[in-house]
N, C-alpha and C positions, 0 to 999 in steps of 0.2 A: 550301456549296461551299468547296473549299480556296482559300486566297488566297495560296499561295506563288508566287513568281515563276516564270513558265514560262521554260524555257531552250531556245531554238531553235538557237542556234549554240554551237559548241564553245568559242569565245573566252570566253563568259560563265563557263562551268564552270571554265575555266583560271584566270580571274581570281579566282573564289570560292576555288579551291584555294590560290592564292598569297596571298590575303588571310588565309586561315586560318593559313597557315604563317608569314607574315611578321608579321602584326599580332595574331594570336590570343593572344599571350602578355601583351598590355598589360592592366594593371589588376588582375589576379587571379593569384596565385601558386599553383603546383602543385609539390609536392616530387616529386623524381624517383621513378619506379616501379621499385623494386629487387626486388620480389617476383617469383616465377616466373610470375605471371599476366600474360599479354600481350594478351588480348582480353576484351571485355565480352560477346561473343557472335559468332555467325556466321550467314550465309545460304548454304547449300550449302557450298562450299569457300572462301568468302570471309570472312575475319575482320574484325571491327570492332575495331581495336586500342584499348587503353586511352589511348594518346596521342592518337588521332584523336578519341575521345570527350571527352578533357579539353580539347583545342584547340577543338573545336566548341562545347563548353559555355561555355568562356571567352569565345569570340567572341560568343555569344548574350548572355551576361551583360554584356559590354562595351557591346553595342548598346543593351540595355535601360537600363543605367546612364546612357548618353549621353542617352536620352530623358527620364529623370526628373531628370537634373542632379546626381546623386550616386552614390557607390559603392553596390553592392548586394551583400548577403550571400547565401550560397547558400540559406539558409532562405527568403529573399524570392523568390529565383529559383524554388525548388521550389514555393512557394505560387502562383506565376504559371504553373506547368506547363512551364517552360522545359526542365527535364531530360527530361520525356517527349517534348516536341516535338523536341529534339535526337536522342534515341534513335530516334524514328520516322523522322526524316530520314535518319539514317545507315543504318538497316536497310533503308529503301527504296532508298537509293543502292546499297547492297551487292547487293540483289535485282536491280536494273537492271544492275549490273556483271556479275552472274552470267549474266543473260540475254544480254547483249552478247557474253560470251565463248562461250556456247552457239551463238550465231548467227554466230560467227567475225567479229565486227565489230572492226576495228582501224584504225590509222592508221600511216603509215610514219614513218621516222626524220626525214625532211625536215620534216614537219608538227610533230613534237615539237620539233625544233630551232628552228623558226620561232617557236613559241610562247614558248620559253624566251628567245630572243634579243630578243623584243619586250617582255618583262616589265620594267617600270621598276625593281623591286627588284634586278634583276640587271644594271643598267646603271651605268656609271661617270659621272664628272662631265661627260664629253663627250657623254653621251646614247647611247653605244654599249655593246654587251654587254661586260661585264667578267668574265672567268672567275674572277678572285680573289674578286670580290664574290659571284658565284654560289656558289662553294664555301663561303664564309664564311656566307652565309645558311642554306644547307643544314646546315652543321656546327652552327650555333646551334640548329636545330630537330631535330637528331639524325637527319638523312637523309644517306645517301650519294648520289652523283650517280646511280648505277644504280637505287637504290630509288626516288628521286624521279621519274626518267624513266619508270620502270615504272608508278608511280602516275599520272603525268600521262597516259600513253598510255591507261591504262584509263578515266581520267575523261573523256578526249576521246571515247572509243568509247561510253561511257555517254551522253554528251551527244548523240551522233548518234542513239542509240536514243530518247532522250527527245524529241528534235526530230521523229523519225519518228512517234512515238505521238501527240504533241500537235499536230503541224503541220497536220493537216487539220481541226482542230476549228473550226467556225464557229458563230456565234450564229444560231438560227432567226429568219428574217426576221419571221415572224408574232409571235413573242415580243417582238422588239425594237420593232416598230411599235406593239404593244399598250402597252408600257411607255412609249415616247416619247409616244404619244397620251394616255396617262393624265397624264404630266407637263405636256404642253403644252395641255391643255384649259383653257378660260377660261369665266368666267360673268359675266353682267350681273346686278347685284343693286341693291336699294334697302334702306336700313335706317334705323331711328330709335330714339332712346333713349326709354324710358318714364320720365318724370320724375314727381316727386310732384305737380306741377301737373296731370298727366293722370289722376290717380286720382279715380274717382267716389266712393270711400269714404275719408275722411281717417284718418290714424293716430290711434287712440284713446289714452286715458290708462290705463296699466295699474294694476291694484290690487295690493296687497301680495302676494296669492296668486300672481298671474301673474308677478310679479318673482321671487318665491322659486322658482317652478317653473323659470324661466329660469336662475336662479342655480344650482340643483341640476343642471340639464341641461348646464351649461357650466362645471362645477366647475374645470376646468383653467385657465380664464381668470381665476379668482378665487382662486388658490392662491399662497401665498408659497413661493418656491423654497427648496430646502435651503440652509442658511447655515452657514458655519464661523465660529464665535465666536473672534475673534483679539484678543489683548491685544498691544500693540506699543509700542516706544519708537523714536523717530526724531530725526534731527538733519539739518537741510538748510541750505545756504548762505544761503537767504533768512531763516532764523531768526537767523542771526548778522550779517546785513548791517548792522543798526543799531549793532552794537557794534564795527564796524570803523572805524578813523580813517584817513582818507586825507589826506596833507599836500599842500600846493600844488605842491611840487616834483615829486612823483609824477604829479599831474594834468597839469602842464606837459610833463613828459617823455613821457607817454603821448600827448598831443596832437601833440607834435613828431614822434614816431615814426610817427604815422598821418596826417601832414600831407596826404598825397595823397588821403586820404578826405574831408578837410574843405576842402581848397582845390582846386577843379576849375578848370583854366584854360579860357579861351575855346577853342571848337572850331569848325571850319568845314567844311561839306560841300563837297568839292573833287573835280574831275576833272582828270586829268593826261594830256596827249597829247605823246608824245616823237616828235621828227623826226630823220631821219638826219643833216641838216646845219643849220647856223645859217640859211643862205639859205632853206631850205624852211620853217623855222619862222617866219621873218619874212614870207615870202610868205603863209603861212597866216594870220598875225596881220593882215596887210593886208586879206585877204578878209573876215575877221571884222569888222574896223573899217569896211569898206564895207557891211556888212550883207548880203552875198550868200550867206553860208553860216553854219552854226553849228558849234561844236566837234564835235558829233555827226556832222555832215556830213563834216567832215575826217577823223574817225575811220573813218567808213564807207568813204571813199576808200582808206583804208589796211587795209581788211578787218576792222575792229574794230567791235564793238557798244558802245553807251553803257556797259553794265556792265563792259566790258573796261577802260575808262579811269577808272572811278569809284574814288576812294580812300576814299569814305565820310566819316564825321566824324573829322577829324584835328586834332591840335594843332600849333602852330608848330614845336615840337621834332621832331615826327614827320616834317615836310617837310624842315626843316633848311636851312641856308645862306641865301643871299640870296633864294632862292625863298620860303622860309618867311617871312622878314621881309616880303617884298613882299605875299604872300598875306594876311597878317594886318594889313598896313598899309592894304589896300584898304578903302574906305569902305562898300562894299556888294557885291552880286552883280555878276559880270561876268567877262571874260576878260582876263588879264594875261600878259605875257611877250614874247618867250621869255626863259627863264632856263636857265643851264647846270645839269645834274643829272648824277648818276653814269651815267645811261643815254643822256645826250645832251641837246641843247637841247629845251626843253619849254614848252608853253603850259599855263596853269592856269586853270580856270573855277571861280569861287566861286558856288555855288547857294544856300547858306543859312549863316547865322551863329548859332551856339549860344553865348549869353553864358556867361561863367564864373560859377561859384558858389563862395562862400566862407562857411564856417561858422566864426565866430570862436571863440576859446578860451572865452569867457564863454558863448556859446550851446552849445558842446559839453560844457561842465563837468558839468552834471547827469548826462548819459549816461556820460561818462568815470568819474565818481565811482561810479555804480551798477555799471558793469563792473568796475572795479578792487575794489570792495568784495566783489562776488560772487567774484572770482578769489581774493582773499585769504581769504575765508570758506571756500572749497573747500580752500585749503592748510591753514587751521586745522583743519578736520575731518580732513584726511589726516594731520596731525601727531598727532591724538588716536586714530587708528585702532588702533594697537598697544595703547594703554592700555585702550580699550574692549573689544578682543578678549581681553585678559588678565583683565579683570574678569568677563566673561561665562564665560571658561573656569574661573575660580575659583569659580563658582557664584553670582555676584551675581544677584539677582532683577531683574525689569524695574522694579519699584517702586524698588529701590535704585539702579538705573542712572539713573532719572529724578531722584532726589534728589541723587545724588552727581556727575553728569556734565553736567547741563544738557540732556540729551536729554528730549524731550517724550513723555509717557505717553498712550496712547490706546487705544480699543476700537472694533472694527468688526465688523459682521455681514456677512461677505463671501459673496455669491452670484454667479451667472454674470453678472448684469447690474449689479453694483456697480462704479462707475468714479469715485466721488467721493473727494477727499482723497488719502490715501496709496494708495488702490486704483487711482489713475490711473497709478501706476508699474508697468510690466510685471514687473520683477524682484520687487516685493513680492507681486504676485498669484501669480506662479509659486511663490514660497516658501510663501505662505499656502495654496495648494492642495496642496502636497506634505507640509507638516508633519504629524507625528503627535503624539498626546498624550504619547508617550514621549520625544520629541525635546527636547533642551535648547536654549535660544535661542543662535543664532549671529549674528554680525554680517554683514549683507548690504549691498550698495551700490545706490544709486539713480543713474539716468542723469544727474542734475544735480550729482553729486558728493556727495550726502547719503548717510547710512548708516541702518540700521534693524536691530532685532532683534524677534523675535516668538515667541509661543507659542500653541498651540491649547488653548482653554478647554473646547471641546465642539462638538458639531454639532447644530444645530437642524433637525429633520426638516421636509420640506415639509409644509405644512398649510394648509387653507382659511382664507381671510381671513373674519372674521365678516361676515355679510350686511349689518349696519347700517353697517360701516366702508366698504363698497364699493357702497352702494345707488345712488349717482349713476352709478357705472360700469355697474352692472347695468341701470339704467333706459336708459342710452345704448345698451348692447348689445341690449336688448329692442327698443328703438325701431328700430334698424338692421335687425334680423332681421324685424320686423313690416312695416317699409316695403318690404323686399325681397320679402316674401311677397305683399303687395298689388300690387306692380309685376308680379310674375310672374302673378298672377291676371288683371291688366289685360292682360298680353301674350297670354294665352290668348284673351281676348275679341277683341283686335285680329286675331290669326291666324284666328279664326273668321270675322270680317268680311272679311278678305282672301280667304278661301275662297269667300265669298258674292259676291265681285266688287267689293268696295270697296277702293280703293287706300289707301296710307298717307296720301296727301294728302287723299283723300276723308274720312278719319277725323280730319283736323285736324293731322297731323303734318308738320313740316318735314323731310321725308326727304332723306337724301343718297343719291346713286346712284354706283355704280362699274361702269363698262363695261369688259368684258375682264379681270375680276379673275383673276389667276393663282393657281394652287394654292400655298399657302404665302406669299402676298403679305402685306405689312403696310400697313395703311391708317392714315394719320395721324389721330389723334384718336379712333380706334376701338380696341376691345379686340383683343389679340393673337390671340385665337381666332376672329376674325371670318371669315377665309378658310376655316379648317377647318370651321366650322359651315355656311358657304355651300356647301362641296363635299360635305358630308354630307346636304344637303337636296335633294330631287328638284326638277327644273324645274317652275315653276308652283306650288310649295309655299312655305311659310313656316315659320320656326322661331324660338325665343327663345334668347337667350344671357345668362346672368348672370355678371357679373364685378366683384368687389370692391364689391358693393352696388348696382352699376348693372345695369339690365336693358334689352336691346335686342331688337327684332323685326327679323328679316332675311328679305326676300322675294327669291326667285330667279326672275327673269323669263325668262332664256335661258341656254342652254349652247351653247358654240361648240367644236366639235372642233378638235384641233390641226391646223395646216396643215403636213403633213409635208414639203412642198416648199419651205418657207421656209428661208432660209439658217441661221437659228438652229436650227431643228428638224433640218436635215440634219447640222449640226455635232454636235448632241446624239445623233442616231442613230449617227453614225460612232463617237463616243466610247463610247457604251453597247455598241455591237456589238463593238468591239475588246475592251473589258473582259470582257464576257460570254464571248466566244470564248476569251479567256485563261483565265478561270475554268473553262470546260468542258475546255480542254486540260489544265489542271492536275489536274482530277478524273480525266481519262483516264489521265494518268501515275500518279496514286495508285492507281487501280484495277488498272492493269497491274502496278505494283510489288507490290501485295498478292497478285495472282495469281502472280507470279514467286516471292514468298516462300513461298506455299503449295506451289508446285511443287518448289522446291529445298529447303524445310525450314529452319527457323530454330532456333537454340539461344541461350539467354540465361543469362548468369552474373550473378546478382544480387549475389553477393559481390564480384565485380570492379567492378560498377557502384558499389556502396556505397563500395568502397575509393577509387575515383576521386573520388567526391563528398565523401568525408571529408577529402580533401586540398585541396579548393578553399578558398583563403584569402580 
């Protein structure tokens, strides 16, 4: 079924038209159409202009670009079918317009005027209709007032026809009830996991023939991936760290510069309640001293919650003045004041004391030295960059670079799962995956300030790992598969006993029960497919479920039909009924538009369509 928005009222169509006119140009440019071609096609006597097609296509591409979070090329839009969707919509609208004209549907000048005057793009700063803004918007879009108003009148008439066609569509109650009943059905189940302890036959020890058979049958699990053989040189700040000398003055200067990081003053958790007058503040303090109220009670009297007066953990400087000194002179939690503040006399409540912390210069020295050394090492590498680039451009080999510049030489077999060493750097992996055998080494940068250069020595094809090298892994895989097979065999026996009248508990299982399990529900500690399997199983029957080497038996004891009279089901019924009715209405409009096209006849100018699309930038 079509999922386009149904348009019942003429206001919606008007706003769509205005959006296309005012906002359609954003994001994609189209050069002006100076050729003699004016339309991409027609329905009856109604043309679909090249400008209408360009605007609609731009609008659709802008909407798609907003969804993916980046600009979209026309080729991407075409791959998504946006061009065909826009054409179908425009030809359908033209067919409805033709039909509206044949039926003599129209609206008066007053309605057209009302729609224009209410449109935000045509209003001034005072929120009222601005004729200058109206003319300017139309001028930018290439419309005269008369042409726009004629277009608007036709669109409103078409919307009336659409509303008439779709307005009577309702969802069949039988279908709605059946669907909601399907969604709302619940089941009572019990289930248990078949563990290795429940097996009557233990997992055996495989011989070499069995292991080799498993190895051959699961070759993909024992294959080395394709690898790119890369020789590289690199230089990182860490390699130069030990060669950098940091003098005491630099360390002290860095410590002083970051003093706030190393010397944290004492902070206190404080609440502050401001009063209109000194007398009211003193009266409040007297009540607090008498123990008849708390500061929170006084705040409540003033219409404030505790969080409204909480300052959080603050320093003396943040409070400031005599109040700050008094708050931090207090020996412990309590209320003090009143003190004059910028907002008036206030009481302060101290609820917690957070001691200050000081990291001395000697304590910070190792970290400071390491940070400064890395920073200077990065600068040293940056200073060498031009020389390194010149050497590579002059044809220096990677061996020569290692010998003459201090860069370290290395080799790596890079596959999709290689992340050790230099392969941990994304920029290196990107370069290594793109390089070809014909490329000369170029200097690249690493995210820690290091540099590298590389060359492709060759590509090692994917190949099976020799059996003996992976025998332990093969044995582990065989055992897992065999254990799963035995569990599944045991599950079949358990299901047979359930059919004979023995419950899971009778068979020695500590079964879990779930009453009223909903379709699509997730049960903690159970496989994700539990509910799906339960709803695929007939009541009074049982089924098994294998998931990541675990095997479960699920028994369905009862099925409960949805209570369509419950508040939840009534809400779901209303939502689904509305959506289905909308979809049916949209389909009716589509069918009507196609019939109108057949009756009026359509023409399509492929050359004009291609011309428009070629100019989408």
